[in-house]
N, C-alpha and C positions, 0 to 999 in steps of 0.2 A: 547372476553370478552362476555359472556352471557348476557341478558338483565332482569330485575327483577320491577316490579309494585306493588307497594305496596298500597291497597285501605281497607281504616277502617275512617270512621266517625269520630274518635276522634284522634286530631292532635298530642297528646301528646304521644298517642298509634304508631303514624305514624312516631315520633320524635323517639321514645325509637328504632323501628325496625331497623330506618337509624344506630343508635349507638351501636345496641347491639353486633355486630358482624363486623369483618373487611369485607366488601363485596369483596373489591380487590384480598384478599388474598384467597375468596372463589372463584373466576372467574367470580365475576357477576360487571356489571354496571347499579345501579341504574336508569332506564329510566325516573319514574316519581313517581307520587303519586295520588290519587283520593279520594274525602272526601263522595262520596256514589256511588252507584251502575250505574248510568246513566252517570257520569264522566267517570268513567273505562271503560263502553261498547265506549264511545267516542274515549278514549286513545287506548282501545283495536283495534277497528278498523281503526285507523290512521296507527299503527306500533304493532301488537301482539307481546308481550313479551314473553321470554321464559319461566319464570317463572312469575306466579300471586301469592301473598301474598293476603289472601282475606277473609275479616271480616266476619259474617253471618249476623248479625242483624243491617239492615241500614236503614235510613229513605229514602222516594221516591223509592227504587229498594233495595231489599235485595241480598244478595248473590248468592242464589239459581238460581234467575233470570240472574245472570251475566253467572252462569258454564252453564244453558241452551244457552244459548248466542253462548257462544264458542263451545260448542259440534254441536249445528245445521251449525254454520259455518265451522265445520272442523276443527278447529287450533289442533296446536299440541302443544299449552301452556299445561305447568304441572300446576298444580293448590293446593296450599297449602291453609289448611281451618284453620280459628283462631275462635275459638268459647270460651264463658262463661260457666260456669259449668251446669247451667241452661238452656241452648241452644243445648242440645245435639240432641233433635229431627230433629235441625237444619243439624247437622253433620251427622244423619244417611241417611237424603235426598241427602244430597253433595255427600255421597259416593255413593249413589244409580245412582247419576249422574257422576260418574265415576272423583270424586276428585280424586286426588293422595294420600295427607298426610293430617292429622291435629293435632293441637296444642291448648291448651288449655291457656287460655291469664292469668290467675291467676298463672298457673307454669311455665310460659313462662322463660325461662334460655338461657345464651348465647351457653352453652353447647349444650341443646336442640335443638336449632334453628339451630346453626352450624352442627350439626351432622345430619339433617332431610336436611338442605340445600343440604349438600353434596350427601347425598343419590339421592335426585332430580336432582342434576347436573349429576351424573353419568347416569340418566336413559334417561336424555336431549340428551347427547354426545352418548348414545347408540342408541336412535332413529334418530339422525342425520345420526351415520353412515350407520345404515342400510337404512336410504331413500337413500345416495348416493349409497349404493350398488346394490339397485335396480333399481336405475336410470341407473348404469353402468350396469348391466345384462338388463336391456330394450333395452338401447343403442346400445349393442354388438346384441342383437335379430336382432333389425332393420337392425344393418349393416350386419349381418349374413343373412338375407332375401335379403337385396339388393344385396349382392354378389351373391348369389344363382340365383337369378332374371336375374341380368346381364350375369351370366354364361350361363345360358338357352338362352335368349337371341342372345347373340354371337354366340352361337353352332346352331342357325337358321338361322344369317343372314351368318357366314360363308358356312354353308351348305354344301355338300347334308347332309339332316337328314330323318330317319324313324319317321313322327312323331308318329306313332302307338307306337313307342317305348318312346316318352316322354310325350304323353297326360297326364299320372299323375303327371309329375313336372309342366306341364303347368294350371292344377287345380291347384297345391301347391302354386304355385312362380308368376302366372302371369294369373291368370283365367280373366282378363278384355280382353286377347287379342282376343279371339270368338267373343266380340261384336263391333270390329272396323274395319279400313281400314285405312292403315298407307301409307303416304311417307317416302322416307329414303333420308337422306344427308349423306356423307361421308365427315368427318371433320378432317383436319390434322393439328397439329399447327408447323407453319414452324423454329418458332426459340425454339424447345420445350427444348434441355439441356439447354439454357439461362433463359428458364422460370422455369424451375425445380429447377434450381441454385438459383433463386431469391427466390422462397419458400421454401430452406431448414429449419429446416431439414426432413420435410417429404415433399417434394418437389411433387412428382406427386400426394399424397393423395390431397393435397391442392390443386393444379393445377385441377383435376377431380372434387373438390368441388365447385371451384370456377366457372367452366365452367357449370358445372350442375346448380348452382344456377341462373348464367345469363339465360341457357335455359329454367330454372323456371319461373322468374320473366317476360321474354320477352313473353313467350308462356301462361300465363294465360290468357292476353289480347287480344289472336288472336286463336291460335291452342293449345290443350295441347301436351306438347312436352317431350320425354325422352332419356335420354343420355346413351348410352354404350359404355362402353369401350373396345376397342379392342387391338390392339397393341400398343406399346410405342408411345406415342404422337397422336395414331389415335384414332378416336370414331365417333360411329355412333349414328347418328339423329332420332329418330321416331316420327313421328307427324300423329296425328288422324286427318284424314282429312274429312270435310263433304261433300265438292264438289269432283266430280269424273272427270272432264273432265282433258285431259292433260293440256290443256293452263291454265287453274283457278289454278291446283295442282303447274305447274310451276310458276307461279306470286305468289303464295301464299308463297311456298316453299325459294322464292329467295328474298321477303320481310323478312321472319324471319329470314334467315342466315346474310344477311345483317344485321340486328339489331344484330344480336348475335357478330357478326364480330367486328362490331362498338363499342360494349362496351367491348367485350376484348382488341380491341386493345387501346382505349382510356383511361380505366381506370387501365389497368394494362400491356400495351405495350408488347402484346402477339398478334404475327401474327397467322392468319390461311388462309387456302384455305378451299376452300368448293363446294362440286359439289351436285347437288340437283337432283332427281329422276324428271319425267314427269309423271309416273304413281304412281298408291297407288293399293295395294292389303291387302286381309286376311294374318295373319301372316305366310299362308302356302307358300305364295308367295314372303315374303321378301327377301328369299335367294338370288333366281334369279335377283331381281333389285336392292340390295344389290352389287352384282356381279359384274353388268353392270355399276352400278354407280363410284365403286372402279377403276376399268377400266379407266373409264374416266376419273379419278383423275388422270393419270399418265402424261397427257396432259399437267400438270402442270408445268413438267420438262422442256418444249419448251415455254408455254405460261405465258407472264407475265399478270398473271389475279388473282385475289380473289376467283371469283366464277364462275363456267360453271354448266352448264346442261347436263345430259345424254343425246344423239341423237344428240346432236350439232353439234360433229366433228366426223371423219371417224376413225374404231377401230384404236387403238395404237399397234404398235408390230408386224407387217405382214411383214417388210422388214427386209431383213437378210442384218447383217452388213458384210462389204467388208475383206475377208482375208487380214491377217496383212502382211503375211511374203515378197511381193515384198514392199510393203512400207515402211520395215523395211528395207531391203538393201539397199533401196534409201537414207535412212534416216543416217543410218550408215556408207555411201558414204560420204554426207554432212560432218557428223561429223569431218570424217578424215581429210578433207579439209577445217573444221572451216567453214564450209558455212552455219551457224545458221541462217540467216535472208531466205535462200532458202528454209531451213527446215520447218521453221515457218509458209510461205508462204504456201507452199502444203501441211502442217497439216492441217492450218486455212481453206482451200478448201477442203481438204478430209471431214474435221469437218462439215463445211457446208451443203457439200451434204448430209452427213450421218444424220445430225440434221433436213434437210428439210423433209427427208424419213421419221423421228420420228420411229428410231426403241425402245423396250422396252427398259428403262431407265437403268433397272439391267445390261441386256445386255450390252448397251453404257458405263456403269461405268466398268463393266468386261473387256471389250473391250480394254478402255483406262489404266484399272490398269495393263493389260498384256503387253500393248505396253511400258510403263514406265517401268516394271520391265525389260523388254527385253532388253531396252536400258544402264538403269544402271549397269546393269550386264556385256553389253556388254564395255563398256566404264571402267569399273573396269579391267576386262580382258586384252582387248588390251592397254592399258595404263600403266596397270600395277600400278594401283592405289587403296589406299585403302579407302573404301567410309564407313561411318558412319553407321550402321544399321538401327540406331533409325531413318536417316535422310531420308534411302531408304524406309524405311514403309511409312513414314510421305508421300512420292512422290507417293505410291502405294495405299496404303490405302485411303490415301486423295481423290483418285478418287470417291472410292464407298461411301465417304459422301459429294458428291456433291449435293446441292441442287437444281439444273439446268444446262442445258447443257453450259452454259457461265462459271460458276464456273468449268464445268469439263474440259474445255479447259484452263482455266486459271490455272488450276492444272500443266496440261503439258506443258505449258509456264513456269511456275514457275521452273520445273525440268531442261526444256530446259536452264533458264536464271543460273542455279546452275553448269550443266554441262560447259557451257561457261567459266564461273567463275574461274570452278576447272582446265579447261585445260588452260586457259590465264594464271594462276597462276604455270603451270608447267615450271619449269625454264632449263629442260633438252629440251624443245620441239626442239630447233634450234643445237641441237647437231648431228653433220652430219652422225656419224655411228649406224643404226639402234639397233646393238645388244647393244651398248656400252649406247645409249639413253635409251634402256628396262631395262638394268641391273642398272643403276642409278635410275630410275625409282622403282624398285624391291628393291633395297635398303633402299628408302626413304620411302617405305610401311610395310617393315621388319624388321628395323635397331635393335628392341628390343629382337628379337630371336636370336637363336643360330646361325649366319648367318656365310658361309663359301663361298670359290671362287669355289668349287663345287657345294655347292647347286644353287647357281645363275644361273651356266654353266648348269648344269641340266634342270633348269627351262626355259634357252634361246635354250637350246638341240643344245648345241656346246661344243666344248673340251676344257676342264679346261686351259690347257697351252695356247691354242689359246686366250681364253678370258683374260688371264693375259697380253699377248703382247698387244691386244687392249687395254685395260685398261689404260695401263702406255704411251701408245702412242697418246691417246686422250684425259687423264686428267693429264697426268703430275706426277700421284700418284700411287703407287700400290695399289690393293686392300684392305689390310690390315690397311693402315694408312687412307683413304676415309672414309672406313664403321669408324675409331674409329673417326676422324674427324665430322662426321655428328653425330654422339652419343653423341660429347663432346656439338655441336652446338645445340642437344636438351636439354642437361641437363643444358646449358646457360638460355633457355627458361623457364624451370621449375624453377630453382632458381631465374629470374627475375619476373615471374607472380603469385606463387606460394607460400606454407607455408610447402612445404614439406622437409622432414628431409633429409640430406647426403644420406643417405645409402640407403632411397626409391629412391631418386634420380637417382644414380646410377643403382640400380635395374631396374628401369621406360626405362631408355636408354641402357638395354643390357647388363650392365657391373656389376655384382652383386657383386664383390670382391671390397671391399670398398677400400681396400689399394692400388690395382691397379687402381682402378677409380680415386683416389686421385692424382697419381702419374702422369697418361694421362692428366687429366685434367690442372694439372701445366704445364707442357709440352706443351700443346696448349695456354693456356690462359695466361701463364705466373705469375698464382697466385692459391691457394690452393680453392679447394670449398667452406670451410667457410669464408677466405678471400674474396672471389667474392659474398657471399651472403651477407655479411657485408657491401662491398661497395654498394650494391643494394639497401640495406634498407635505408643508408643514403642518 
């Protein structure tokens, strides 16, 4: 609802104006009344109305003075002037002072007042929309300038750049760079995905805004600081420094980043690491300092710390990782013999030696990802087991998401536990004959396919007739009956634990013919699939 203030020294006129039209229907709420110009100004100064209905001739202060006051204050209030027929000189002066409309009191009618008020309402709403649009344009312009400045600073930090090629952009988007020296901090949000999710739907933008606001608030009492967004969850902090000695720069930067880290963790549960520079430079030297600081940040993969300073630790990533084949062969042998404890002990010692040498974290994660991938593929091939692809991806790609070297080893340890559980549940591990053991595993992994004796024999590189003879000798069943039994057992599992339709169950276990599936099921289970499903539901 828009608001209207009625100003007239005659109470009867004010009451008439209240009752003459349905103000609610016109979209207005009457905010109040005033009996003279002084009262009107007091009300306007407290809460400016959207519409002012103003008498011209009043004691103490006339309507013209009220209009002057409104225009001097720059208010957007629309003004409807009321005048008697002999006060037309007031009306002329009021219109010169930019009153919006006028009505003569002696011919005032509901229709005339309503028409004029609706006309002014449209103007008020149009002005409001225009103001909103102007604010939006200004905001987009500021955001655009911020993005262009951020892009320019990010380019300087990442380097190398030819400054002669970007001088014009510096003048346009960052003219203040040439007048200061800066220290740099590299900030990494440790729980980035979790933080973004907590700020949905515009998670990354809000996270940047939150961090930027904290940087601005903390920096205003010490050193002006500016946040530059780089990769996902990574930011650079540029701090204007007065002192340039390395000791003082280090002390000041550590104090500033500690305050930022405390605020982020305390108020938003956002955890961050920071590496601060011990040097400062003009904008031309920022790239070199930043790259050094960011390289130091890789130590967080091995250091349980929140804050580091460049130059405190030896350069990282200079040690080559050991070649994996010999280690992989030993691990495979331990798998064959169920020596999981020996495997973990050897890998833990290998991991400790590698972590002490502090290789590049990306290379370390890739090394483990390849180790996990090789072991999973070996187990699937060697024991003829079908591994879920998503599960395999979790163990391989999980290595590349490790936040530190401890998590990296835990990922490997989790994969070993998975393999141990998988092989322990292998019901064929005690079958004496190697060919039959592998044939049974192959059937378990491929029962839903078009499976035949010749297919399995070809996979095992043995003669079909020989495999048929071995199968009967060691299992007491012929090949076809065993496959059928495996399929029907799997069908029972589907009927027990899913809402699948009977025909879909048959297709899922490799028996797409519904009639043959029902016949085979009843022969082995003693009841039809429908009866079995009904019994399971009870």
